[in-house]
C-alpha positions, 0 to 999 in steps of 0.5 A: 204493281201498286206503289204508294210513295209516303213523302214527309213534306217538311220542305219541297225540294230536290226529292220532289223534283226526283219524284216528278222525274220518276213518275214521268219516265217510261220505265216506271209509267207501267207502275200504278203510283199514288202519292201520300204527303205527310205534314206536321203543320203545312199545306201542300202547295198547289205548285207541287200538285201541278207538277206531279202526275199521280193521285195525291193525298195530303195528311196534316198532323191534327193531333198525334192520333188523329193524323196517324189514323188518317195516314193509316186510312190513306195507305189502306185505301191505296192498298199498295204492293210497295210502300215507298218512304222518302227520307224516313229520318224526317218521320217522328216517334208517333209514326212507329205503329203505322207499319203494323197495319200495312201489309205492303212491303217497304222500301226506304229512300234515304236521300242525303241527310246530315251524317248526324241523323245516321250516326245518332238516329231517332227511334222512328228512323231506326224502326223504318230502316230496320223493317224495310225490305230494301233501303236505297242510298244516294252513294256507296260511301253513304251506304257503308257509313250507315252500315256502321250504325244501322242494321240493313237487310237489302240495299242499293245505290241510286244516284239522284237525277233531274231533268230541266226543260230549258226555256228562252222565254222567261224573266231573268232573276236579276230583273226580279230581284232588282239587280244589274244585268251584269251581276253574277248569281250564286245559287244554293238550294235545299232544306235550310238546316245546320247540316247544309252548312250555309253559313260557310257559303254566306261567309264566302260571300263576305270574303268576295265582297271585299274584292268585288261588289257584283256577286249575289247569293240566291238561296232557294228553300225553307226550313228551321234555320231560315231566320238564323241565316237571315240574322247572320247575313244581317250581322255581316251587312250582306242583306243587299247581296244575299236573297232568300226567295223560298221555293217556287214554280220558277226555280228550274228556269231561274237556276239557269241564270246562276253562275254556279250551284253550290253545296256546302254539305259534308254528308256522305250522300250525293246532293240533289244539287249535283243533278240540278246543276248538271241538268241546268247546264251550270257548274257544280261547286261542292264540299269534297265529301266522300259521296261527292268524290265518287262522281266528281273530280276537282277541275274536271267536271266540278270545283271542290273545296274543303268542308268548312273552308270558306276561303277556298269556296270563295276562290272557286267562285272567283275563278268562275267569274274571272275565267268564263272558259272554265265554266264551259269546260266544267259543263262539257265534262259534266255532261257525260256524267249527266248522260250516264250515271246521273241520267233520268232513264238510269235513275228510273230504271234503278228504282223500277228494278228495286220495286220489282225485286222487292215485290217478287221476293 
């Protein structure tokens, strides 16, 4: 079975790690994968090419018609049985005619967009979801929420997963950033957009700064809100405590230096940060959205706070600093979740079943 993955390359992130995991798991190795990255204005980083074991094509916009023709040509040349579209809400109106010349069946993976993308979908997003033979959601809550606004044929829930290879021979991120060895690193990762609510996290660092000076926030990612967040940190005089490092090949090793990984998003899906934290063996701290509550219990396998409640978030972080045993307990209880519901094998098997079912319909 030939599967072509169409990936809007707005920002590398959790979906790239999940794609790499899918390609490496034994259950999907029997599929013939090809990767097609679409970018409006960015080249595909070499670090992504190196981490993905499948034939890769990258298409940039080159004006609307030129880029669209090249995109269609690449899909036709791969001649897929399944066209798998990652994060279709990132595709714009100029793509609407693409599927008319694609004979393959279509599967869409929604990811974890902000709820406003689902509540007020673009024409392109509605087009792909409604024409897809199958839509994959990252939580049951997200599926039910989407059904209120979009027509869906067949669907399933596949929780995100990631798998890190831990290494003891690496440079500590504190040394890279020029911080003292005893500093506490709070991690955040993802596409920098308003839906991630990173201003809430930055404000929690401002709260924590009043009681201790050894906490630093490291933000991995890029996106349209980068300059806004940097300016917000500058206004709060926090640039010495907040570090925007972008995406790099060493993210997986450096995130293990963090005290915890934080997700402030209140979207209905399950954040890829959850799988990242569990795989890295560090606590996951998250806004208690409906999707998150399907898997995580406050004080048992994670620490949860109310959406937009920076004070509560600051208390969660301070509790981890003050009580090292709390981190160990959260990681131990989360390990069972990582070995079952969020396991790499279950993730890959779920996608294989979806592709197989759609191809045989």
